[in-house]
N, C-alpha and C positions, 0 to 999 in steps of 0.2 A: 211745807217746813222750811223756815229759814236756813239760808247757806252758811251763816257764820258758825263756824264750830266750837267758838267760844262762848256762845250764847249759852244761859241757862235753858234747862229743858224739863219738860214733864210727860209722863204718860199717864193714861186713865184707862181701867179697863171697866167697861161698859157692860153691865150683866141684866140690866131691867128694862123693860121697852113699855113702859105705862107712862102716861101724862106727867104724873108727878116725879118720877124717877129719871124722865129724859132731860128734865131743867137742868140739875146739877151738873152733869159731865159737859153739856154744851156750854153752860155759862162758865164753868171754870176754865174749859178749853179755850173760848173766843177771848175770855179776859186774859189769860196768860200769853195767848198770841198776839193780843193787841200790846202787852207790855214786853214784847220782844223775845218771849221764850219759843223754844221749838218744841212744838206739841204733838204727840202720838196718841191716838185713842183706838183702843182695842174692843171690837165688838163682838160679844159672845154670848151664846144662848139666846135669852129672851132680848137683851140689849141690840141684838143683830137686826130685829125689826126696825129698829131706828135708821137703818140705811135703805129700808125699802123706799121705791120711787112713790108709792101710794100709801101716805100714812094713816092709819086710823087709830089714833091714840084714844085710850081710856083711863079713867081713873075709879078704882073700885073701893068704897069706904069700908067694905068688910072685914073686919080685922084691922083695920088702920084706926087706933084709938086715938093717934094724935091728930086726926083729920077734922079740923075745926073751921067752919066758914062763918065769915062776918055776915050777921043777917039782924036786922033792928037795932042796930047801935050794941049788939052783943056779938058773940060767937055761939054758934050751934053745933053740938056735935050729934051725928046720926048714931042713934042706939044700933047696935048689931043686928037686932030682930028686923028693924025697918031695912038695913042694909041687905040683907036677905031677900028681901021683896023683890020680885021682877021689876025692872025698870029703875031701880035704884043705881045702877051703875051710869045709865044713860043721863040722869038726873045730875048726879054729881059730876059728870064728865062735861055736862052743859054748864052748870054753875061754874066751875072751875074755869072753862074756855071764857065764859062771859066776864069774869072777874078779871081775867088776865087781860082780856081785850079793853075793858074799863080801865085800866091801870095804866095800859101802855106798856105790857109785857111783850116782846117778842114772841111770835109762835116757834115752835120747834122746828119748822121747815125754814124761818126766817134765820134762827141761831144756825142751824145746820148747813144754810147757803154762807153765812158769815165765816163759820168755820172753814169752809172750802176756800173762800176768797182769800183767808188768813194762811193759807197753805198749812193746815191743821192735816197732819197724815192721819187717815182714818184706815183701818185694817179691819176687814171682814174675816170673821174666823171661818176657814175652810170645813173644818170638822162640823161646825153649827150649820153651816149651808148645806152641806151633805146631808146631816141628820135631818133637818127641816125640809130638805128638798127645795131649797131655794136656787135660781139660777142667776148668774150675774146679772143677766137682762132685767130681774126682778128689783135688783138694787139700783142707786144713784151711781152716777159716771164719776171716775176719778179715784175708786177704791184702791187700795191693796188689797189683795186676797192672799191670806197665809193664816199660818197656823200659831200656836204658842210659841214655837221656836223664833216668830218672826217678831212677837212682841217682846220675847226675852232679850233678843238682840238690843232692839231699841231701849227697853228697860233698863238693861245693865249700865248703858249709858246716861242716863236721866238722873238729874238731880232731885226729882219730885216724882214718885210712883203712887198712884191713888187708885183705889178699888171701889167702884159705885156701883 
């Protein structure tokens, strides 16, 4: 976090830990930090998995009706019946990761590293850590471990608060 107390600030509550839901909070956080904002991210429930040392992010097309993948000059949408079949999650995860790589999009690990380099404050929810039995050594270095009050304290001073 930047030291300038007059700088604009932003907080983001991160609640989801799938590949597709991991991008928005990290892209917004790193962009805001690059623009000089003080940024705090609060990782709770399934979003907490984005702070684990070893990421194994997936994307599930089941119930995700907005998911379309570019194929053969058009866009393919996977029907729910096919999405429910074994292997569909692995297929769509690999398709998305390959597309991101081909398009030069940074990985979540790279964005997370950028956030740390930009002094984005990352708070791991203590209650969620206890609930899912995560230990501090399961997580990346440099985190603040705290509860809702830790985030509220930061959020009440922020100009922008987002829930993702």
